[in-house]
C-alpha positions in Angstrom: 109.7 80.0 73.0 113.3 79.9 74.1 114.5 81.2 70.8 112.0 84.1 71.0 113.2 85.0 74.4 116.9 84.9 73.4 116.1 87.1 70.3 114.2 89.7 72.5 117.0 89.8 75.0 119.7 90.3 72.3 117.6 93.1 70.7 117.4 94.9 74.0 121.0 94.5 74.8 122.3 95.8 71.5 120.2 99.0 71.5 122.8 101.8 71.5 120.4 104.4 73.0 119.9 102.4 76.1 123.5 102.8 77.3 123.4 106.6 77.4 121.6 108.8 79.9 118.9 111.1 78.7 119.2 114.9 79.1 118.2 115.9 82.6 114.8 117.4 83.2 116.2 120.6 84.6 118.2 121.3 81.5 115.2 123.2 80.1 115.6 125.6 83.0 119.3 126.0 83.5 120.4 126.3 79.8 118.0 129.3 79.1 119.0 130.8 82.4 122.7 130.7 81.4 121.9 132.2 78.0 119.9 135.0 79.6 122.6 135.9 82.1 125.3 135.9 79.4 123.1 138.1 77.2 122.6 140.5 80.1 126.3 140.7 80.9 127.1 141.3 77.2 124.3 143.8 76.6 124.8 146.0 79.7 128.6 145.5 80.0 130.2 148.6 81.5 126.9 150.0 82.6 126.4 147.3 85.2 127.1 148.2 88.8 129.7 146.1 90.6 126.9 144.6 92.7 124.9 143.7 89.7 127.9 142.2 87.9 128.9 140.3 91.0 125.4 138.9 91.4 125.1 137.9 87.8 128.4 136.1 87.9 127.5 134.3 91.1 124.2 133.1 89.6 125.8 132.4 86.3 128.4 130.1 87.9 125.7 128.2 89.8 123.5 127.8 86.7 126.4 126.8 84.5 127.4 124.1 86.9 123.8 122.8 86.9 123.7 123.1 83.1 126.8 121.0 82.8 125.3 118.2 84.9 121.8 118.3 83.3 122.4 119.0 79.6 123.9 117.2 76.6 125.0 118.0 73.1 125.1 121.6 71.9 123.5 122.8 75.2 126.3 121.2 77.1 128.9 122.6 74.7 127.5 126.1 75.2 127.6 125.8 79.0 131.1 124.3 78.9 132.3 127.3 76.7 130.8 129.7 79.3 132.5 127.8 82.1 135.9 128.0 80.3 135.4 131.8 79.8 134.6 132.3 83.5 137.6 130.2 84.6 140.0 132.1 82.3 138.5 135.5 83.2 137.7 136.0 79.5 134.8 138.2 78.3 131.7 136.3 77.7 
């Protein structure tokens, strides 16, 4: 019985997936929202009013911050690239 308990405990402790947090539940909202806003900015570009552009960037900054805290992997990378472009005032 003691050997079985020790074996089960060791199996649980050496599982690599247990030490990493899972992707946050809100990633499925924020990542597509960031993609949509980036697409809108790219699509309409110079045709956007200053007010529309300002509002899109305000919302994009918020959604990007949330995406960075909720997402992992390629979704995180995309949001990080968007954050870098915003910080450096580069076109999206």
